DOVOVEX-204413 format. One line per 8 residues: number of its first residue (from 0); their letters; for each residue x negated, y negated, z negated of C-alpha. Coordinates in nm, 3 decimals, padded with zeros to 5 digits. Layout:
N
NUM	a	X,Y,Z  ... .
***
This chain:
590
0	mkifeani	01.224,-03.495,00.580  01.443,-03.231,00.371  01.814,-03.141,00.359  01.928,-02.814,00.174  01.542,-02.815,00.058  01.487,-02.726,00.428  01.258,-02.934,00.669  01.458,-03.090,00.942 .
8	tckvvefl	01.324,-03.343,01.214  01.429,-03.673,01.289  01.584,-03.581,01.636  01.826,-03.305,01.439  01.911,-03.594,01.171  02.004,-03.816,01.412  02.203,-03.584,01.647  02.394,-03.431,01.330 .
16	keslkniv	02.485,-03.782,01.208  02.635,-03.892,01.537  02.818,-03.576,01.616  02.929,-03.496,01.258  03.085,-03.876,01.172  03.407,-03.827,01.264  03.461,-03.501,01.179  03.591,-03.397,00.847 .
24	ltgaanqm	03.689,-03.009,00.880  03.492,-02.729,00.883  03.634,-02.539,01.156  03.584,-02.831,01.417  03.210,-02.886,01.271  03.137,-02.521,01.339  03.306,-02.524,01.653  03.074,-02.871,01.779 .
32	lynqfgil	02.775,-02.672,01.661  02.857,-02.333,01.844  02.945,-02.564,02.185  02.595,-02.719,02.111  02.367,-02.467,02.006  02.562,-02.115,02.004  02.523,-02.106,01.627  02.822,-01.956,01.514 .
40	hsfendde	02.952,-02.032,01.084  02.703,-02.308,01.040  02.919,-02.441,00.751  03.081,-02.195,00.473  03.268,-02.409,00.355  03.384,-02.778,00.300  03.150,-02.866,00.025  02.868,-02.751,00.271 .
48	lshlkeql	02.983,-02.995,00.555  03.067,-03.263,00.282  02.698,-03.200,00.124  02.515,-03.215,00.481  02.697,-03.549,00.600  02.575,-03.685,00.250  02.247,-03.619,00.278  02.212,-03.719,00.653 .
56	siksdaas	02.283,-04.057,00.497  01.995,-04.094,00.237  01.681,-04.081,00.343  01.460,-03.779,00.185  01.076,-03.759,00.149  00.926,-03.417,00.224  00.903,-03.182,-00.064  00.632,-02.976,-00.159 .
64	epdrvgyg	00.709,-02.616,-00.034  00.808,-02.388,-00.316  00.535,-02.100,-00.376  00.712,-01.751,-00.280  00.397,-01.585,-00.200  00.473,-01.356,-00.529  00.810,-01.228,-00.338  00.587,-01.112,-00.052 .
72	dfqtnadl	00.720,-01.406,00.142  00.453,-01.519,00.438  00.612,-01.711,00.678  00.483,-01.637,01.038  00.346,-01.925,01.245  00.505,-02.034,01.537  00.146,-01.904,01.765  00.145,-01.568,01.609 .
80	sdkvavhl	00.542,-01.524,01.656  00.512,-01.641,02.014  00.226,-01.414,02.098  00.407,-01.137,01.953  00.720,-01.211,02.212  00.467,-01.263,02.501  00.329,-00.902,02.445  00.665,-00.749,02.424 .
88	itqkispd	00.718,-00.885,02.758  00.421,-00.737,02.874  00.547,-00.397,02.742  00.842,-00.458,02.989  01.083,-00.536,02.673  01.412,-00.736,02.777  01.656,-00.730,02.482  01.998,-00.826,02.473 .
96	iiieptcg	02.035,-00.830,02.103  01.778,-00.986,01.860  01.768,-00.915,01.504  01.515,-01.026,01.242  01.610,-00.881,00.901  01.454,-01.119,00.700  01.439,-01.443,00.912  01.276,-01.681,00.686 .
104	kgafilas	01.246,-01.990,00.851  01.321,-01.859,01.177  00.976,-01.808,01.368  01.058,-01.537,01.551  01.406,-01.615,01.659  01.257,-01.946,01.820  01.020,-01.767,01.987  01.282,-01.506,02.119 .
112	lkrftqlk	01.495,-01.774,02.252  01.176,-01.944,02.431  01.060,-01.598,02.573  01.334,-01.373,02.632  01.607,-01.548,02.871  01.875,-01.279,02.909  01.952,-01.291,02.534  02.327,-01.247,02.459 .
120	avygieiy	02.343,-01.251,02.081  02.095,-01.337,01.800  02.152,-01.187,01.406  01.935,-01.349,01.135  01.965,-01.236,00.789  01.779,-01.415,00.529  01.844,-01.435,00.132  01.670,-01.778,00.052 .
128	kpyvweck	01.924,-02.042,00.096  01.688,-02.336,00.178  01.506,-02.110,00.459  01.867,-02.014,00.633  01.921,-02.408,00.668  01.555,-02.449,00.821  01.643,-02.161,01.073  01.949,-02.362,01.156 .
136	fgimdffl	01.771,-02.675,01.184  01.486,-02.502,01.387  01.734,-02.388,01.642  01.921,-02.729,01.712  01.548,-02.898,01.744  01.491,-02.628,02.019  01.810,-02.672,02.222  01.788,-03.058,02.188 .
144	dnpqankp	01.448,-03.000,02.326  01.563,-02.772,02.565  01.915,-02.833,02.679  01.935,-02.581,02.993  01.781,-02.283,02.778  02.007,-01.988,02.777  02.212,-01.996,02.449  02.296,-01.691,02.301 .
152	divifhsn	02.580,-01.633,02.007  02.344,-01.676,01.719  02.436,-01.614,01.348  02.242,-01.648,01.055  02.359,-01.470,00.750  02.296,-01.582,00.398  02.269,-01.207,00.264  02.025,-00.994,00.079 .
160	vfdfnfnq	01.862,-00.782,00.334  01.965,-00.443,00.142  02.324,-00.545,00.128  02.411,-00.635,00.464  02.620,-00.398,00.659  02.355,-00.364,00.989  02.652,-00.065,01.091  02.870,-00.366,01.220 .
168	irekhaaq	02.586,-00.472,01.504  02.545,-00.136,01.559  02.878,-00.046,01.659  02.935,-00.382,01.839  02.624,-00.356,02.052  02.563,00.019,02.089  02.504,00.016,02.463  02.286,-00.266,02.487 .
176	niliignl	01.888,-00.317,02.429  01.841,-00.402,02.085  01.529,-00.541,01.959  01.438,-00.569,01.554  01.164,-00.815,01.554  01.003,-01.006,01.234  00.779,-01.018,00.938  00.884,-00.820,00.667 .
184	pwvtnskl	00.792,-00.908,00.299  00.455,-00.771,00.210  00.558,-00.637,-00.149  00.632,-00.371,-00.363  00.946,-00.275,-00.557  00.775,-00.291,-00.882  00.625,-00.625,-00.786  00.964,-00.772,-00.737 .
192	gcldsenl	01.113,-00.603,-01.022  00.838,-00.800,-01.228  00.970,-01.105,-01.094  01.328,-01.037,-01.164  01.407,-01.045,-00.819  01.773,-00.971,-00.725  01.620,-00.856,-00.338  01.572,-00.526,-00.432 .
200	pkktnskn	01.733,-00.172,-00.290  01.910,00.023,-00.521  01.650,00.259,-00.699  01.625,00.615,-00.568  01.354,00.872,-00.579  01.389,00.887,-00.185  01.058,01.078,-00.139  01.168,01.358,-00.391 .
208	ykgldait	00.833,01.297,-00.602  00.837,01.527,-00.959  00.661,01.479,-01.281  00.429,01.216,-01.311  00.421,01.121,-00.967  00.785,01.042,-00.989  00.722,00.753,-01.290  00.371,00.655,-01.196 .
216	gkgnfdia	00.210,00.534,-00.877  00.373,00.723,-00.650  00.720,00.602,-00.743  00.633,00.269,-00.607  00.738,00.182,-00.268  00.688,-00.090,-00.034  00.973,-00.299,00.014  00.890,-00.341,00.406 .
224	eyittsli	00.866,00.038,00.446  01.244,00.078,00.267  01.346,-00.189,00.516  01.206,-00.052,00.857  01.299,00.337,00.779  01.683,00.209,00.670  01.679,00.035,01.050  01.537,00.320,01.196 .
232	dtfqetqm	01.796,00.548,01.083  02.076,00.323,01.128  01.972,00.235,01.497  01.774,00.539,01.624  02.066,00.679,01.877  02.051,00.328,02.038  01.847,00.166,02.282  01.629,-00.010,02.037 .
240	tvallvkn	01.258,-00.143,02.010  01.103,-00.237,01.682  00.842,-00.505,01.656  00.775,-00.591,01.282  00.460,-00.754,01.136  00.396,-00.487,00.823  00.102,-00.369,00.567  -00.082,-00.104,00.749 .
248	tviknivf	00.050,00.129,00.440  00.346,00.102,00.570  00.306,00.216,00.937  00.080,00.529,00.791  00.350,00.614,00.561  00.620,00.604,00.835  00.418,00.841,01.067  00.330,01.028,00.754 .
256	dqskskrk	00.721,01.079,00.694  00.774,01.199,01.042  00.653,01.548,00.945  00.978,01.597,00.747  01.228,01.322,00.873  01.176,01.394,01.270  01.356,01.023,01.315  01.405,00.950,01.691 .
264	iseirkyc	01.112,00.705,01.759  00.847,00.728,02.014  00.536,00.546,02.140  00.444,00.432,01.797  00.204,00.184,01.822  -00.042,-00.026,01.564  -00.128,-00.334,01.670  -00.424,-00.473,01.383 .
272	inskkefn	-00.385,-00.851,01.320  -00.642,-01.103,01.139  -00.389,-01.140,00.847  -00.671,-01.383,00.678  -00.641,-01.608,00.996  -00.293,-01.554,01.019  -00.176,-01.616,00.650  -00.491,-01.685,00.444 .
280	vsveaslf	-00.442,-01.338,00.271  -00.669,-01.054,00.225  -00.392,-00.778,00.348  -00.444,-00.541,00.611  -00.147,-00.576,00.847  -00.024,-00.510,01.181  00.241,-00.521,01.420  00.428,-00.217,01.405 .
288	yckmqssp	00.596,-00.143,01.766  00.814,00.171,01.848  01.117,00.268,02.053  01.453,00.459,01.941  01.661,00.712,02.100  01.404,00.953,02.218  01.229,01.292,02.105  01.026,01.240,01.775 .
296	efdciefd	00.670,01.157,01.779  00.403,01.229,01.535  00.114,00.972,01.586  00.046,00.625,01.637  -00.247,00.479,01.872  -00.407,00.186,01.721  -00.518,-00.118,01.926  -00.638,-00.483,01.826 .
304	fysktqpi	-00.345,-00.723,01.905  -00.555,-00.966,02.016  -00.740,-00.764,02.275  -00.482,-00.490,02.340  -00.689,-00.345,02.592  -00.856,-00.013,02.512  -00.726,00.193,02.223  -00.933,00.216,01.894 .
312	kklgwtgq	-00.813,00.544,01.771  -00.511,00.777,01.728  -00.342,00.871,01.366  -00.138,01.097,01.261  -00.049,01.451,01.298  -00.223,01.717,01.458  -00.123,02.005,01.370  00.005,02.045,01.023 .
320	kfvsnida	-00.256,01.801,00.911  -00.243,01.481,00.875  -00.523,01.216,00.987  -00.666,00.897,01.000  -00.857,00.964,01.342  -00.743,01.252,01.551  -01.031,01.264,01.807  -01.312,01.226,01.519 .
328	ylytknid	-01.085,01.496,01.299  -01.138,01.760,01.571  -01.497,01.803,01.520  -01.509,01.887,01.152  -01.139,02.055,01.139  -01.298,02.371,01.028  -01.370,02.251,00.656  -01.007,02.090,00.642 .
336	gespfvwr	-00.868,02.373,00.386  -00.855,02.405,00.018  -01.134,02.302,-00.234  -01.237,02.612,-00.427  -01.314,02.386,-00.704  -01.012,02.157,-00.842  -01.064,01.773,-00.839  -00.981,01.611,-01.168 .
344	qglkhdcs	-00.899,01.244,-01.221  -01.095,01.076,-01.520  -00.953,00.938,-01.825  -00.649,00.745,-01.866  -00.538,00.517,-02.179  -00.414,00.180,-02.049  -00.592,00.027,-02.369  -00.910,-00.154,-02.222 .
352	avmelerv	-00.951,-00.361,-02.461  -00.964,-00.124,-02.779  -01.091,00.173,-02.600  -01.389,00.082,-02.378  -01.655,-00.027,-02.569  -02.027,-00.153,-02.593  -02.325,-00.047,-02.806  -02.558,-00.307,-02.969 .
360	kghytngl	-02.817,-00.192,-03.192  -02.615,00.081,-03.360  -02.273,-00.123,-03.364  -01.980,-00.087,-03.124  -01.834,-00.413,-02.982  -01.486,-00.382,-02.793  -01.310,-00.599,-02.525  -01.166,-00.844,-02.810 .
368	neefvles	-01.541,-00.927,-02.906  -01.520,-00.731,-03.234  -01.798,-00.547,-03.373  -01.736,-00.250,-03.585  -01.882,00.074,-03.687  -01.791,00.412,-03.566  -01.899,00.792,-03.641  -02.036,00.890,-03.323 .
376	dlvygmlk	-01.847,01.248,-03.252  -01.551,01.091,-03.051  -01.763,00.839,-02.912  -01.854,00.905,-02.530  -02.050,00.758,-02.257  -01.828,00.634,-01.987  -01.856,00.526,-01.601  -01.589,00.322,-01.399 .
384	ssdlkntv	-01.562,00.328,-01.016  -01.812,00.020,-00.978  -02.053,00.238,-01.177  -02.054,00.492,-00.892  -02.322,00.319,-00.700  -02.646,00.577,-00.713  -02.653,00.932,-00.616  -02.777,01.007,-00.974 .
392	inqprkft	-02.670,00.864,-01.286  -02.810,00.949,-01.647  -02.696,00.668,-01.849  -02.353,00.508,-01.905  -02.320,00.136,-01.876  -02.006,00.147,-02.157  -01.859,00.406,-02.396  -01.493,00.536,-02.485 .
400	lvtqknig	-01.316,00.695,-02.766  -01.198,01.034,-02.707  -00.909,01.080,-02.933  -00.778,01.426,-02.767  -00.947,01.715,-02.617  -00.615,01.797,-02.439  -00.293,01.617,-02.374  -00.058,01.622,-02.670 .
408	qetncikr	-00.294,01.736,-02.915  -00.204,01.572,-03.257  -00.463,01.306,-03.360  -00.376,01.350,-03.739  -00.702,01.516,-03.810  -00.874,01.195,-03.699  -00.801,01.043,-04.039  -00.953,01.300,-04.226 .
416	iypdtyry	-01.257,01.368,-04.060  -01.362,01.053,-03.902  -01.207,00.765,-04.135  -01.414,00.476,-03.991  -01.282,00.580,-03.641  -00.904,00.627,-03.776  -00.955,00.288,-03.984  -01.037,00.111,-03.624 .
424	lfthkayf	-00.769,00.268,-03.449  -00.485,00.231,-03.684  -00.608,-00.136,-03.707  -00.545,-00.171,-03.331  -00.212,00.029,-03.325  00.004,-00.254,-03.194  -00.232,-00.239,-02.870  -00.121,00.128,-02.810 .
432	darksiiy	00.209,00.089,-02.884  00.263,-00.180,-02.643  00.162,-00.004,-02.350  00.454,00.017,-02.095  00.397,00.359,-01.920  00.665,00.600,-02.039  00.424,00.868,-02.003  00.325,00.747,-02.358 .
440	nnrpsfsi	00.648,00.789,-02.524  00.707,01.066,-02.772  00.363,01.175,-02.779  00.106,01.164,-03.069  -00.057,00.818,-03.193  -00.350,00.700,-02.970  -00.296,00.952,-02.703  -00.483,00.946,-02.376 .
448	fgigdysf	-00.421,01.110,-02.048  -00.686,01.282,-01.781  -00.795,01.515,-02.050  -00.878,01.886,-02.077  -01.146,02.151,-02.103  -01.274,02.009,-01.779  -01.369,01.641,-01.917  -01.644,01.820,-02.123 .
456	apyktais	-01.835,02.001,-01.825  -02.164,01.860,-01.899  -02.239,01.777,-01.489  -01.998,01.659,-01.260  -01.986,01.545,-00.926  -01.796,01.255,-00.883  -01.623,00.947,-00.624  -01.482,00.654,-00.653 .
464	glyktfhf	-01.119,00.648,-00.559  -01.104,00.268,-00.529  -01.419,00.166,-00.332  -01.455,00.271,00.051  -01.787,00.395,-00.005  -01.811,00.767,00.147  -02.116,00.838,-00.121  -02.054,01.091,-00.408 .
472	tlvlpfee	-02.298,01.097,-00.723  -02.434,01.322,-00.978  -02.329,01.238,-01.326  -02.540,01.381,-01.608  -02.530,01.410,-01.962  -02.601,01.134,-02.197  -02.781,01.197,-02.543  -02.647,01.578,-02.516 .
480	kpvmlddt	-02.283,01.469,-02.456  -02.092,01.497,-02.131  -02.032,01.144,-01.989  -01.650,01.052,-01.914  -01.529,00.887,-01.584  -01.196,00.684,-01.593  -00.884,00.706,-01.412  -01.030,00.544,-01.098 .
488	cyfigfdk	-01.272,00.825,-01.021  -01.236,01.182,-00.906  -01.492,01.466,-01.028  -01.561,01.809,-01.022  -01.755,01.981,-01.351  -02.012,02.216,-01.422  -02.204,02.404,-01.694  -02.495,02.440,-01.455 .
496	iefavysl	-02.687,02.142,-01.303  -02.795,02.321,-00.974  -02.416,02.386,-00.930  -02.326,02.038,-00.950  -02.635,01.939,-00.716  -02.556,02.185,-00.431  -02.193,02.066,-00.429  -02.347,01.724,-00.408 .
504	lllnskec	-02.552,01.792,-00.129  -02.271,01.951,00.079  -02.038,01.634,-00.024  -02.298,01.376,00.095  -02.364,01.592,00.422  -02.326,01.435,00.767  -02.038,01.663,00.863  -01.868,01.589,00.517 .
512	mlflksvt	-01.904,01.229,00.613  -01.732,01.242,00.946  -01.441,01.458,00.804  -01.339,01.231,00.498  -01.361,00.912,00.760  -01.125,01.117,00.975  -00.899,01.158,00.704  -00.891,00.881,00.492 .
520	fpdakrtf	-00.727,00.545,00.562  -00.953,00.236,00.465  -00.662,00.006,00.386  -00.477,00.227,00.140  -00.498,00.127,-00.280  -00.735,00.452,-00.303  -00.951,00.534,-00.032  -00.985,00.860,-00.196 .
528	tkdilmri	-00.746,01.063,-00.428  -00.689,01.415,-00.520  -00.491,01.516,-00.221  -00.754,01.425,00.014  -01.040,01.575,-00.192  -00.870,01.909,-00.276  -00.882,01.942,00.164  -01.241,01.986,00.155 .
536	dlfelaks	-01.360,02.355,00.149  -01.667,02.383,00.062  -01.708,02.737,00.158  -01.662,02.694,00.512  -01.899,02.335,00.485  -02.178,02.564,00.336  -02.184,02.792,00.661  -02.269,02.491,00.910 .
544	yseqerqn	-02.545,02.351,00.613  -02.864,02.551,00.733  -03.139,02.639,00.495  -03.338,02.377,00.642  -03.127,02.079,00.563  -03.051,02.194,00.216  -03.424,02.221,00.147  -03.491,01.902,00.293 .
552	dliklnet	-03.215,01.717,00.090  -03.307,01.899,-00.238  -03.665,01.785,-00.188  -03.573,01.426,-00.131  -03.340,01.425,-00.425  -03.578,01.582,-00.684  -03.865,01.336,-00.572  -03.607,01.047,-00.597 .
560	yglhltle	-03.468,01.100,-00.934  -03.748,01.292,-01.111  -03.567,01.605,-01.066  -03.737,01.948,-01.075  -03.434,02.170,-00.885  -03.478,02.513,-00.672  -03.205,02.658,-00.419  -03.301,02.981,-00.642 .
568	lwdsfiak	-02.873,03.002,-00.736  -02.738,02.935,-00.431  -02.620,03.242,-00.311  -02.448,03.248,-00.661  -02.302,02.919,-00.591  -02.152,03.054,-00.292  -02.012,03.375,-00.456  -01.823,03.148,-00.656 .
576	mrpakssq	-01.691,02.973,-00.380  -01.620,03.279,-00.157  -01.233,03.292,-00.146  -01.073,03.607,-00.320  -00.873,03.822,-00.108  -00.560,03.791,-00.300  -00.563,03.407,-00.418  -00.754,03.106,-00.406 .
584	ptlefg	-01.008,03.025,-00.704  -00.963,02.744,-00.903  -01.283,02.735,-01.073  -01.380,02.454,-01.297  -01.742,02.526,-01.398  -02.029,02.693,-01.224 .
***
């Protein structure tokens, strides 16, 4: 049954009915529950007490659970929370104080009461009031079944975790062993903002991103990361241990930030869990473990949570480089430098229904199933991440309109030179005006981003940023025009096909693949980014790429795709990549 929209067992109902029937004052009721269960301040006021007693007299059938997945709310099952507690005991963790910063229904509090027999105090913080009560009811049920169990002082706060003053707990228990345990929300600040959630921190640019990074993807942070780092900052001078279930990206970001923050954390561990099994979600997540009050450490050992035997790998900093597999990285670290060519991201227009086209018998159709005629000059073949499957592509699946040659270029000339195209764009102007990103503010009509001279390079070597495929693709012109890529792809462009092919051979070499696997994170939103790709020093890579290897690889490529290329321009290609004595080249075209 349910009371206060919270599940409650019949055993607890009967106890409360009997124990509260002659109590009318909140203070007396709170004292009784403290004596019996260790719970402090169970009722906030007289109205809560009266309402509970009223509900106890009414039979309430179980109601359906509210859907809170959109808020990153994945309640931990009792088996997993118990296994976490047992694992901590094997690590010789014996806390005096437990803090669960987003305690939900209290799974980790109950596991802690069961497994940590020396507890002196337990603190839970939860914003969703039905969960606050369900947590309290669960504690009552536990002690009714285990009357001889140790009863620490327990406080379950109904509070927004971002407004809660953790300093009061730190000051009170600074000399004691503190364990922060729990399962933090698996959601970003932008997602909660879309849900109009009040459970958000104050908006700050804490990582000091600049320009477009500050207003686009990089400005979007994970709520769990914010909570975890805030707690570490608050408690890092105490004898505290952290054991929190979070997305893998949170752990990666915390370790990455160690180079600047140098937080006093050590013994950093990542215990990978099966999220599909435990929560029925396709999210890569782990138990994040570390200790406070120590010299800062800059790497993290990864284990499988269920076996906990041999480490899988070690991620983190080695020298000045941040990598996903330190041991594997050491074999290829010589090519970790700076690319002699600037990697670019493809076109960004945020208006796919209008801008992404298909061509049928001389006409074009858009995502709105409209058919129309356009002048061909501004129409280019286009590839998306899902198209970059083959090693060589010479025909696009879709087309796109390219309204500018450079960012910010005026688009007024389209009306005069390409009346059909302008008519089409103007008819759909509302779709462009509805684009939410502020990058389009105060820009010419029908503006796009990710456009420049580099976009019109006829030959491109490209890779998908979204897919976890360690394979590069040669993109050839179509109908004597360069093919465009969308903003989920990254590429380098050349005006000679030979240079594009030589770069392709290097990038698809075994050494490059091993390097990329050691510096990329498969659970990242984008496996490949410009930052990652710019680390590939093709000039250094070419030194270990023997003449026999490149000859064999080129023959195979020619035979498979009907090309007729030679290595005659190889030395010229190397010369283009050779670092200048005074500065690093930023070559766009071969």
